[in-house]
Residue frames as qw, qx, qy, qz and C-alpha x, y, z in Angstrom:
[[0.028, -0.419, -0.904, 0.077, -132.46, 30.46, -6.70],
 [0.162, -0.498, -0.343, -0.780, -135.58, 32.30, -7.42],
 [0.132, 0.016, 0.584, -0.801, -137.49, 33.90, -4.51],
 [0.587, 0.319, 0.439, -0.601, -140.87, 33.15, -6.18],
 [0.097, 0.017, 0.858, 0.504, -142.40, 31.10, -9.08],
 [0.553, 0.261, 0.101, -0.785, -145.57, 31.85, -10.94],
 [0.372, 0.141, 0.915, 0.067, -147.80, 28.89, -12.07],
 [0.451, 0.352, -0.173, -0.802, -149.88, 29.07, -15.28],
 [0.570, 0.250, 0.782, -0.012, -152.34, 26.77, -17.09],
 [0.484, 0.667, 0.403, 0.400, -152.09, 27.54, -20.64],
 [0.202, 0.473, -0.036, 0.857, -152.09, 31.34, -20.40],
 [0.516, -0.700, -0.292, -0.398, -154.28, 31.40, -17.30],
 [0.074, 0.512, -0.602, 0.608, -152.53, 32.47, -14.10],
 [0.712, -0.349, -0.609, 0.000, -152.96, 29.92, -11.17],
 [0.615, -0.780, -0.084, 0.078, -150.85, 31.10, -8.23],
 [0.306, 0.741, -0.493, 0.339, -147.42, 32.42, -7.05],
 [0.843, -0.462, -0.209, 0.178, -145.32, 30.55, -4.65],
 [0.011, 0.887, -0.334, 0.319, -142.81, 32.69, -2.54],
 [0.875, -0.128, -0.354, 0.305, -139.76, 31.13, -0.93],
 [0.310, -0.902, 0.232, -0.192, -138.20, 32.43, 2.13],
 [0.812, 0.150, -0.382, 0.415, -134.48, 31.48, 2.94],
 [0.455, -0.864, 0.206, -0.061, -132.12, 31.89, 5.83],
 [0.297, -0.635, 0.678, 0.224, -128.46, 31.50, 5.20],
 [0.252, 0.379, -0.749, -0.482, -129.26, 29.74, 1.94],
 [0.012, -0.169, -0.981, 0.098, -131.66, 27.20, 3.44],
 [0.347, -0.389, -0.549, -0.654, -135.32, 27.11, 2.65],
 [0.042, 0.039, 0.730, -0.681, -137.44, 28.13, 5.76],
 [0.399, 0.447, 0.660, -0.453, -140.87, 28.51, 4.33],
 [0.066, 0.183, 0.702, 0.685, -143.19, 28.64, 1.21],
 [0.242, 0.506, 0.503, -0.658, -146.16, 30.84, 0.93],
 [0.345, 0.577, 0.642, 0.369, -148.67, 31.37, -1.77],
 [0.164, 0.333, 0.172, 0.913, -149.38, 34.74, -3.27],
 [0.437, -0.666, -0.403, -0.450, -152.51, 34.92, -1.17],
 [0.231, -0.649, 0.493, -0.531, -150.29, 34.83, 2.16],
 [0.945, -0.217, 0.016, -0.245, -151.29, 31.22, 2.91],
 [0.055, -0.643, 0.764, -0.004, -148.19, 29.43, 4.11],
 [0.897, 0.178, -0.248, -0.319, -147.89, 25.87, 2.67],
 [0.872, 0.045, -0.302, 0.382, -144.51, 24.66, 4.07],
 [0.172, -0.888, 0.278, -0.323, -142.56, 25.77, 7.08],
 [0.607, 0.207, -0.646, 0.413, -139.21, 24.49, 8.60],
 [0.611, -0.735, -0.013, -0.296, -139.85, 24.10, 12.32],
 [0.617, -0.620, 0.476, 0.086, -136.71, 22.07, 13.37],
 [0.738, 0.564, -0.371, -0.027, -133.72, 20.52, 11.86],
 [0.910, -0.338, 0.024, 0.239, -130.83, 18.09, 12.92],
 [0.382, -0.690, 0.376, 0.487, -127.11, 18.74, 13.13],
 [0.485, 0.046, 0.676, 0.554, -126.92, 17.75, 9.44],
 [0.239, 0.316, -0.002, -0.918, -129.45, 20.57, 8.67],
 [0.184, -0.247, -0.868, -0.389, -132.07, 17.89, 7.54],
 [0.472, -0.340, 0.040, -0.813, -135.56, 18.99, 8.46],
 [0.143, -0.061, -0.957, 0.245, -136.93, 16.96, 11.38],
 [0.122, 0.583, 0.686, -0.417, -140.14, 18.93, 11.80],
 [0.030, 0.041, 0.315, 0.948, -142.14, 20.98, 9.30],
 [0.406, 0.443, 0.445, -0.664, -145.48, 22.48, 8.84],
 [0.129, 0.186, 0.776, 0.588, -147.56, 21.48, 5.95],
 [0.312, -0.475, -0.413, -0.711, -150.35, 24.04, 5.78],
 [0.631, -0.530, 0.079, -0.561, -152.53, 23.08, 8.76],
 [0.968, -0.212, -0.129, -0.028, -150.72, 19.92, 9.44],
 [0.156, -0.823, 0.547, 0.018, -147.35, 18.96, 10.82],
 [0.942, 0.229, -0.244, 0.011, -144.79, 16.39, 9.96],
 [0.485, -0.706, 0.511, 0.070, -141.83, 14.79, 11.82],
 [0.798, 0.487, -0.354, 0.023, -138.96, 13.04, 9.94],
 [0.703, -0.552, 0.424, 0.150, -136.29, 10.57, 11.00],
 [0.529, 0.730, -0.421, -0.099, -133.18, 9.70, 9.18],
 [0.955, -0.147, -0.002, 0.257, -130.63, 6.92, 8.94],
 [0.593, -0.554, 0.196, 0.551, -126.90, 7.55, 9.21],
 [0.446, 0.137, 0.515, 0.719, -126.76, 8.46, 5.38],
 [0.152, 0.273, 0.082, -0.946, -129.49, 11.00, 5.62],
 [0.263, -0.190, -0.788, -0.523, -132.16, 8.87, 4.10],
 [0.540, -0.277, 0.175, -0.775, -135.59, 9.28, 5.43],
 [0.164, 0.063, -0.977, 0.125, -136.62, 6.32, 7.60],
 [0.087, -0.561, -0.777, 0.270, -139.86, 7.45, 9.15],
 [0.138, -0.280, -0.167, -0.935, -142.51, 10.18, 8.46],
 [0.116, -0.527, -0.800, 0.263, -145.30, 10.89, 10.73],
 [0.088, -0.486, -0.312, -0.812, -148.15, 13.47, 9.88],
 [0.145, -0.380, -0.701, 0.586, -150.00, 15.32, 12.80],
 [0.024, -0.807, -0.504, -0.307, -153.18, 17.25, 12.91],
 [0.012, 0.722, -0.073, 0.688, -153.22, 20.82, 14.27],
 [0.689, -0.635, 0.108, -0.332, -154.14, 19.43, 17.74],
 [0.117, -0.616, 0.770, -0.121, -151.16, 17.00, 17.66],
 [0.873, 0.048, 0.425, -0.235, -153.05, 13.82, 16.97],
 [0.229, -0.330, 0.818, 0.412, -150.95, 11.32, 14.85],
 [0.707, 0.461, 0.045, -0.534, -152.85, 10.84, 11.39],
 [0.897, 0.420, -0.133, -0.028, -150.38, 8.88, 9.41],
 [0.494, -0.634, 0.558, 0.204, -147.07, 7.04, 9.93],
 [0.793, 0.555, -0.250, 0.024, -144.68, 5.97, 6.96],
 [0.640, -0.534, 0.505, 0.224, -141.69, 3.73, 7.54],
 [0.567, 0.727, -0.316, -0.221, -139.27, 3.82, 4.69],
 [0.935, -0.080, 0.222, 0.264, -137.10, 0.79, 3.52],
 [0.578, 0.068, 0.219, 0.783, -135.19, 3.08, 1.18],
 [0.017, -0.288, -0.098, 0.952, -135.37, 6.67, 0.35],
 [0.362, 0.134, -0.409, -0.827, -137.99, 5.97, -2.40],
 [0.530, -0.152, -0.788, -0.275, -139.76, 2.88, -1.25],
 [0.486, -0.415, 0.285, -0.715, -142.34, 2.96, 1.51],
 [0.181, 0.086, -0.968, 0.152, -142.18, -0.35, 3.61],
 [0.156, -0.493, -0.813, 0.268, -145.26, 0.24, 5.90],
 [0.150, -0.317, -0.097, -0.931, -147.94, 2.75, 5.75],
 [0.184, -0.471, -0.807, 0.304, -150.38, 2.89, 8.73],
 [0.210, -0.488, -0.296, -0.794, -153.47, 5.21, 8.61],
 [0.084, -0.173, -0.759, 0.622, -154.81, 6.13, 11.88],
 [0.041, -0.668, -0.699, -0.254, -158.52, 6.78, 12.21],
 [0.012, 0.274, -0.092, 0.957, -159.68, 10.35, 12.43],
 [0.148, -0.537, -0.795, 0.241, -162.27, 10.90, 15.10],
 [0.021, -0.777, -0.362, -0.514, -164.79, 13.62, 14.87],
 [0.086, 0.309, -0.444, 0.837, -164.07, 16.48, 17.33],
 [0.566, -0.347, 0.160, -0.731, -165.85, 15.98, 20.62],
 [0.949, -0.089, -0.197, -0.230, -165.56, 12.33, 20.81]]
């Protein structure tokens, strides 16, 4: 598996993604600028991610007994819930609920 991938548009360089792994499992993805865009924060006994960092946001995931995602919740850096997705099948979202984002200080 590559440890990094370079992206180009025609012949113009866009960015590099760098992959960090531990024991063969992906633990983080950073851009060539040093910005982290994905981080593994927790996993279950089946080594499926249950909490990940998405840049400045966080995401928690729940699974059924077959390992299919049943629920995804996205959190702001302060821990406020922003979005909840409940999945009927791995590829079909049954319910999507967006929660209002309040300006800071309110």
